[in-house]
N, C-alpha and C positions, 0 to 999 in steps of 0.2 A: 737223458738220463732217466732210466726208468727202474726202478728197483722198490721190493716191499715186502711186506707181508700180508697176506691172507687175513682180512679183518674178520672178529666173531661173525655169526649170521643167529643173533639173539635179541631178546628185549634187554633193557640196560639191568633191571633187578637179576637178570640170571647170568647175569657177567661177573667174572673175579676183577679184581681191578691190573692183573697180568693181561689179561684175555681182553680189559679193555683200552691198557696203554700200548700192546702189542706196536699198531702204527705208529706211534710216536716212538719207541725206541728202536725203530727200524726205518721208516720211510722218510721221516724228520732227520734223523739221524744221517742218511745216506746223503739227503739233499743236503742238507750243512757242511759236511765235509767234503761232499765233492765242489759244491760253490766255493768254500772256501781255499782248495786246493786249486781251481780254475783262478782266483783271486792271486794267490800268493805265488804261485809257479813263475810268472803268471801264463796263463795262455796266451798264444800269439795275437797280435792285433787283429782284427777281423772275425774272431772266433765266435761261434753261438754257442749258448750251452742253455740248451732245453729240459727244463725240470717235465715230468709229466704228473700232474697231480690227478683230480678229479672233477666232474660237475657234482660230486657230495659234496667237495670244499664249499659250495654256494647254496646247495640246495638242502645238506643234511642226508643225512643218514641213519635213522632212529635204530634200526636194531644193528649197526655196526660198531658199537663202541665209541672210543676215539677216532675213528677212520677220520669221518669228513674233519675233524679239528687240525688231525696231521695234515691233512690234505691243503688243508687253508694255510697253515702254516710254511708249506711247501711254495704256496704263492708268495707268502711274504719273504721266505727267504731269496726267491729271485726276484724281489723288487729290492730287498736290502743289498742283495749283490749287484744289481744294477747301478742303485747308486754309488756303492763303493766304484765300481768301476767307471762310472762319470767322474765321479771326485778325483780319480787316481790317474785319470786319461790315459785307461787301458785299452782302450776301444774294444769291449767285449760286450756282446749282446746277451743278456739274460731273457728266454722268454719259460713261463709255464702254462702249460696247455691242462684246461679243465675236460675232458670229453666225457659225454652222457657214457654211461652203463653199456658196453659192449657183451652183447647176451652169449655170442659166439667163443670170447675168450674163458681161459680156464676161471678168472675171477668174476668176469660174467656171469657164467655158468653157476659158481659159487653165489652168489647174490642173486640171483633169478631164484635157486633154490631155495632159498632162506626167505626171502620175500614172499614166495609162494605158499610158503610151509606158514608162515606168518599170518599172510594174510587168508589163508582157508582155501585158495584158489589153486587151479593146476599152473605148472609151468608155463603151457603155451599159452594159456589166460593172462597171465602175468607179463608174458614179452609181447601177447597182441593188443594192449593197453600201453606197452610203452610207445608202439608205432603210432597210437592216435594223437601223439604229442609231436611237435614242432620240430625236425631235427638239426633245423638250422641254428649252427652256432654265428656267436659276433667274437670279433676280435677287438677290443678294447685296451689304450694305454693302462699301465698300473699308475702306484701313486706317483711314478717317476717316469715321463713323457717317454720314455726310452725302452722302456720294460711294457713286456706286452703279455695279457690273459687270454687265453681261447675260453669264451664262455657259452655253455648253451644256453640258449635263446629261452627254454622253459622255465629257467627262473626269471622271476619276474621282477627280484628285488636282489642286489647284492651289495654289500656292506662297502660303504668306503668315507673315511674319516671327513666330517666337515661338509658333507655335499647331502643337499634335499635331494628327494628322487622326484620326478613326476609322476610315477604311479605307486609312489609308497612316501607321499607327501608328511605321514606322521612320524618315522622315522628317519635315523641319520643315515639314509643309502643314496645311492646314485644309481639312474640307471636310463639307459638311452639317449641320453642330452647330448648336444654337440661336443661341448666338452668332453666327453668320455667315449663317446662312439667312433672308432676310426676306421674300420672298414667289416662288410661283409664277406664271409668266407665260407667255403663249401666244404663238409666232413671229406669229401671226394679227394680234395686237396692233400689230406693228411693218410692217405691209403696207398699204399705202396702198386707202382705198376699202372697209376692212373695219372 
């Protein structure tokens, strides 16, 4: 399931509450209702529900208002729905993907233009700076073992309650441990026709 509103492209102090909250009112609401419907219909056993979140859910997005928080909440919704599917023995798998920014998409073009303007650099320079970051994502189980979230490896730390991180030992974070790391996947696996 992918649906949502374009986030603002302005610093926090230049946004109205309406601009800041647009992704909560659209993206989170759609993920909530879609996941709820999948559980209450319910979908047939063996079905998979994939919520498309964003790498911003893990790394933040300082000029996108509530976008990063809304996208993180979509990951929580997938995890909560998976817990309910397991508890109710529905055999429905809920997954949240958190891909990095894709500059070729309409949303990516919007973000590239906003960040380039914010940083005072050209769009080409901003895109080139993205290319210097490792594009390989990691697939990790969420708080409940059967849920999966695709996480961009550029994120050095991600939040997970009750777990310490090897890379971020001073925070309540988890990353890269045998307990949380499920497998490596390639972005190519998510491109049509590959």
